[in-house]
Backbone as numpy.savetxt, mean C-alpha at the origin, in Angstrom:
# Nx Ny Nz CAx CAy CAz Cx Cy Cz
-20.84 -41.64 33.28 -19.54 -41.54 32.65 -19.69 -41.32 31.14
-20.66 -42.01 30.52 -20.87 -41.86 29.10 -21.26 -40.41 28.76
-22.03 -39.75 29.64 -22.44 -38.37 29.41 -21.23 -37.45 29.38
-20.26 -37.66 30.31 -19.06 -36.82 30.34 -18.20 -37.04 29.11
-18.11 -38.30 28.68 -17.32 -38.62 27.49 -17.94 -37.96 26.25
-19.25 -38.07 26.13 -19.95 -37.45 25.00 -19.81 -35.93 25.04
-19.94 -35.35 26.22 -19.79 -33.91 26.39 -18.37 -33.46 26.02
-17.37 -34.23 26.39 -15.98 -33.91 26.05 -15.78 -33.90 24.54
-16.34 -34.90 23.84 -16.21 -34.94 22.38 -16.91 -33.75 21.71
-18.05 -33.37 22.23 -18.78 -32.23 21.66 -17.97 -30.95 21.84
-17.43 -30.74 23.05 -16.62 -29.53 23.31 -15.39 -29.52 22.43
-14.71 -30.68 22.31 -13.52 -30.75 21.47 -13.87 -30.44 20.01
-15.00 -30.92 19.54 -15.42 -30.64 18.17 -15.68 -29.16 17.94
-16.31 -28.51 18.91 -16.58 -27.06 18.80 -15.28 -26.29 18.77
-14.32 -26.65 19.63 -13.03 -25.97 19.66 -12.31 -26.13 18.32
-12.33 -27.33 17.76 -11.63 -27.57 16.49 -12.28 -26.78 15.36
-13.59 -26.72 15.34 -14.29 -25.97 14.29 -13.98 -24.49 14.43
-13.97 -23.98 15.65 -13.67 -22.56 15.87 -12.28 -22.21 15.39
-11.30 -23.04 15.65 -9.93 -22.77 15.21 -9.84 -22.76 13.70
-10.49 -23.70 13.04 -10.44 -23.75 11.58 -11.06 -22.52 10.95
-12.17 -22.03 11.50 -12.81 -20.86 10.93 -11.93 -19.63 11.02
-11.22 -19.44 12.14 -10.32 -18.30 12.28 -9.22 -18.35 11.25
-8.64 -19.53 11.05 -7.57 -19.67 10.06 -8.07 -19.36 8.66
-9.29 -19.83 8.33 -9.84 -19.59 7.00 -10.06 -18.10 6.78
-10.60 -17.38 7.77 -10.85 -15.95 7.62 -9.55 -15.19 7.42
-8.49 -15.61 8.13 -7.20 -14.93 7.98 -6.66 -15.09 6.56
-6.84 -16.26 5.96 -6.36 -16.49 4.60 -7.22 -15.77 3.57
-8.52 -15.60 3.86 -9.40 -14.91 2.92 -9.12 -13.41 2.87
-8.69 -12.82 3.98 -8.48 -11.38 4.08 -7.03 -11.07 4.44
-6.11 -11.16 3.47 -4.73 -10.84 3.80 -4.62 -9.35 4.17
-3.63 -9.03 4.99 -3.47 -7.62 5.39 -3.14 -6.78 4.17
-3.51 -5.51 4.24 -3.19 -4.59 3.15 -1.68 -4.52 2.95
-0.93 -4.60 4.05 0.53 -4.52 3.96 1.09 -5.64 3.09
0.56 -6.85 3.22 1.08 -7.95 2.41 0.76 -7.76 0.93
-0.34 -7.11 0.61 -0.70 -6.83 -0.78 0.11 -5.65 -1.31
0.48 -4.74 -0.42 1.23 -3.55 -0.80 2.65 -3.86 -1.28
3.27 -4.89 -0.70 4.65 -5.22 -1.05 4.75 -5.56 -2.54
5.68 -4.91 -3.22 5.89 -5.12 -4.65 6.18 -3.80 -5.33
6.27 -3.85 -6.65 6.57 -2.65 -7.43 5.31 -2.19 -8.15
5.07 -0.86 -8.13 3.88 -0.25 -8.68 4.28 0.85 -9.66
3.61 0.92 -10.80 3.87 1.95 -11.80 2.75 2.98 -11.82
3.12 4.26 -11.88 2.13 5.35 -11.84 1.27 5.34 -13.09
-0.04 5.50 -12.89 -0.97 5.55 -14.01 -1.70 6.88 -14.12
-1.90 7.55 -12.96 -2.60 8.83 -13.01 -2.26 9.67 -11.78
-2.66 10.93 -11.86 -2.40 11.91 -10.81 -3.56 12.89 -10.78
-4.10 13.14 -9.58 -5.20 14.09 -9.42 -4.84 15.09 -8.33
-5.25 16.32 -8.54 -5.06 17.34 -7.52 -6.41 17.97 -7.23
-6.81 17.90 -5.96 -8.14 18.37 -5.53 -9.24 17.75 -6.40
-9.08 16.48 -6.72 -10.08 15.74 -7.49 -9.99 15.91 -8.99
-9.22 16.86 -9.48 -9.11 17.11 -10.92 -7.99 16.27 -11.51
-8.33 15.48 -12.52 -7.34 14.64 -13.20 -6.36 15.52 -13.96
-5.09 15.34 -13.67 -4.05 16.13 -14.31 -3.46 15.33 -15.47
-3.03 16.01 -16.51 -2.37 15.35 -17.62 -0.95 14.96 -17.20
-0.59 13.72 -17.45 0.79 13.31 -17.21 1.33 12.70 -18.49
2.61 12.90 -18.70 3.25 12.42 -19.93 3.58 10.93 -19.81
3.89 10.32 -20.95 4.34 8.93 -20.93 5.61 8.79 -20.10
6.45 9.84 -20.14 7.66 9.85 -19.33 7.31 9.78 -17.84
6.38 10.61 -17.39 5.98 10.63 -15.99 5.34 9.30 -15.57
4.71 8.61 -16.53 4.11 7.31 -16.24 5.15 6.23 -15.99
6.43 6.53 -16.22 7.50 5.59 -15.89 7.83 5.62 -14.40
7.26 6.59 -13.67 7.51 6.72 -12.23 6.99 5.49 -11.50
7.74 5.06 -10.49 7.39 3.85 -9.74 7.53 4.09 -8.24
6.86 3.24 -7.50 7.05 3.15 -6.06 7.11 1.66 -5.75
8.12 1.28 -4.95 8.31 -0.13 -4.63 8.40 -0.30 -3.12
7.64 -1.28 -2.61 7.61 -1.56 -1.18 8.20 -2.94 -0.92
9.13 -3.02 0.05 9.55 -4.30 0.60 8.86 -4.41 1.96
9.28 -5.34 2.79 8.59 -5.51 4.07 8.69 -4.29 4.98
9.77 -3.48 4.88 9.90 -2.31 5.74 10.37 -1.06 5.00
10.91 -1.20 3.80 11.46 -0.07 3.06 10.63 0.21 1.82
10.77 1.43 1.32 10.16 1.75 0.04 11.10 2.66 -0.74
10.97 2.61 -2.06 11.74 3.47 -2.95 10.77 4.04 -3.97
10.83 5.36 -4.11 9.99 6.04 -5.11 10.92 6.72 -6.11
10.69 6.45 -7.38 11.49 7.06 -8.45 10.54 7.82 -9.35
10.79 9.12 -9.47 9.96 9.97 -10.32 10.70 10.37 -11.58
10.01 10.28 -12.72 10.57 10.66 -14.02 9.91 11.94 -14.50
10.67 12.73 -15.26 10.14 13.96 -15.84 10.82 14.22 -17.18
10.08 14.80 -18.12 10.70 15.15 -19.40 11.64 16.35 -19.24
12.83 16.21 -19.79 13.80 17.31 -19.80 14.22 17.47 -21.26
13.82 18.60 -21.84 13.99 18.82 -23.28 13.33 17.67 -24.01
14.07 16.87 -24.75 13.47 15.75 -25.48 13.74 14.41 -24.80
14.39 14.45 -23.62 14.72 13.22 -22.90 13.76 12.99 -21.73
13.67 11.74 -21.33 12.94 11.36 -20.12 14.00 10.99 -19.08
14.05 11.74 -17.98 15.11 11.52 -17.00 14.54 11.35 -15.60
15.32 10.71 -14.74 14.93 10.58 -13.34 14.94 11.98 -12.73
13.81 12.37 -12.16 13.66 13.68 -11.54 14.02 13.62 -10.05
13.67 12.50 -9.40 14.00 12.31 -7.99 13.98 10.83 -7.65
14.68 10.49 -6.59 14.65 9.13 -6.04 14.65 9.25 -4.53
13.65 8.66 -3.92 13.48 8.71 -2.47 13.47 7.29 -1.94
14.23 7.06 -0.88 14.20 5.77 -0.20 13.95 6.05 1.27
13.09 5.27 1.87 12.78 5.45 3.28 12.11 4.22 3.86
11.51 4.39 5.01 10.79 3.30 5.67 9.30 3.60 5.62
8.50 2.57 5.83 7.06 2.75 5.82 6.42 1.85 6.87
5.28 2.28 7.36 4.45 1.46 8.23 3.00 1.69 7.82
2.18 0.71 8.14 0.76 0.77 7.77 -0.06 0.49 9.00
-1.11 1.28 9.17 -2.07 1.04 10.23 -3.45 1.36 9.68
-4.20 0.32 9.42 -5.52 0.50 8.80 -5.35 1.04 7.40
-5.98 2.18 7.11 -5.84 2.78 5.78 -4.80 3.91 5.78
-4.01 4.00 6.84 -2.97 5.03 6.94 -1.61 4.44 6.62
-0.88 5.14 5.79 0.45 4.75 5.38 1.40 5.86 5.82
2.38 5.52 6.65 3.36 6.50 7.13 4.66 6.28 6.39
5.11 7.29 5.66 6.35 7.24 4.90 7.36 8.15 5.59
8.52 7.60 5.93 9.56 8.34 6.63 10.81 8.34 5.77
11.28 9.51 5.34 12.42 9.57 4.42 13.16 10.90 4.57
14.35 10.95 3.98 15.13 12.19 3.93 15.18 12.62 2.47
14.79 13.88 2.21 14.81 14.41 0.85 15.43 15.79 0.89
16.43 15.98 0.07 17.16 17.24 0.02 17.59 17.69 1.41
18.10 16.72 2.19 18.65 17.00 3.51 17.63 17.19 4.61
16.37 17.05 4.30 15.32 17.29 5.29 14.55 16.00 5.56
14.42 15.66 6.85 13.64 14.48 7.22 12.16 14.79 7.10
11.45 13.92 6.43 10.03 14.14 6.18 9.24 12.92 6.62
8.11 13.15 7.22 7.18 12.07 7.54 5.85 12.43 6.90
5.47 11.66 5.89 4.17 11.85 5.24 3.21 10.81 5.78
2.04 11.24 6.19 1.00 10.31 6.57 -0.09 10.43 5.53
-0.31 9.34 4.84 -1.25 9.34 3.73 -2.33 8.30 3.98
-3.39 8.38 3.20 -4.35 7.28 3.17 -4.09 6.49 1.90
-4.37 5.21 1.98 -4.18 4.39 0.79 -5.26 3.33 0.72
-5.44 2.84 -0.50 -6.45 1.84 -0.78 -5.94 1.00 -1.94
-6.20 -0.29 -1.91 -5.84 -1.16 -3.03 -7.12 -1.84 -3.51
-7.45 -1.61 -4.78 -8.64 -2.20 -5.39 -8.27 -2.69 -6.78
-8.52 -3.97 -7.06 -8.26 -4.54 -8.39 -6.83 -4.22 -8.87
-5.83 -4.48 -8.02 -4.42 -4.25 -8.36 -4.08 -2.79 -8.64
-4.90 -1.87 -8.16 -4.61 -0.44 -8.28 -4.41 0.11 -6.88
-3.24 0.69 -6.65 -2.89 1.33 -5.40 -3.19 2.82 -5.53
-4.01 3.35 -4.63 -4.33 4.77 -4.62 -3.77 5.36 -3.32
-2.91 6.36 -3.47 -2.31 7.04 -2.33 -2.75 8.50 -2.37
-3.32 8.98 -1.26 -3.80 10.35 -1.18 -3.18 11.04 0.03
-2.67 12.25 -0.18 -2.13 13.02 0.93 -2.39 14.50 0.73
-2.25 15.24 1.82 -2.46 16.68 1.81 -1.12 17.34 1.55
-0.96 17.97 0.38 0.28 18.61 -0.01 0.11 20.13 0.13
0.36 20.62 1.35 0.23 22.04 1.65 -1.14 22.60 1.25
-2.17 21.88 1.64 -3.53 22.33 1.38 -4.17 21.73 0.14
-3.38 21.20 -0.77 -3.93 20.56 -1.98 -4.03 19.05 -1.72
-5.18 18.48 -1.98 -5.36 17.04 -1.83 -4.82 16.38 -3.09
-3.74 15.62 -2.93 -3.02 15.03 -4.06 -3.22 13.52 -4.03
-3.60 12.95 -5.18 -3.86 11.53 -5.28 -3.08 10.94 -6.45
-2.36 9.85 -6.17 -1.63 9.11 -7.19 -2.22 7.72 -7.30
-2.38 7.25 -8.53 -2.81 5.87 -8.77 -1.65 5.11 -9.39
-1.45 3.88 -8.90 -0.38 3.02 -9.39 -0.96 1.65 -9.71
-0.43 1.03 -10.75 -0.82 -0.32 -11.14 0.31 -1.27 -10.75
-0.02 -2.43 -10.19 1.00 -3.40 -9.79 1.72 -3.92 -11.02
3.05 -3.87 -10.97 3.86 -4.32 -12.12 4.23 -5.78 -11.96
């Protein structure tokens, strides 16, 4: 009887340790989606790997993610003013390093599937824009 009691305690201890380790790993590696939620300000833009010049006005452009929606606001210089060039609101989903953006722009429903990465509070979004590989970098605000 003592052997069964001792064996039961050992098994219970292993089960408890296993559960704790899983919980710890989950807290150490939050999903990319949970890190993505928030507001991001554009810092740079590259096309086919070449860094493009962007104005201070264009650097006011933002993308903001909530749990299911996103809003992207783009700024552009118009004469001597900095004005909103476009505003897009839609839904998003994430699967691995793929980000699916679903929105209506100028009356047309669009689904963009992009790759994304977050490193040191920098969000990098890359997509194929009619054959040109376009990459935007954003800093968490």
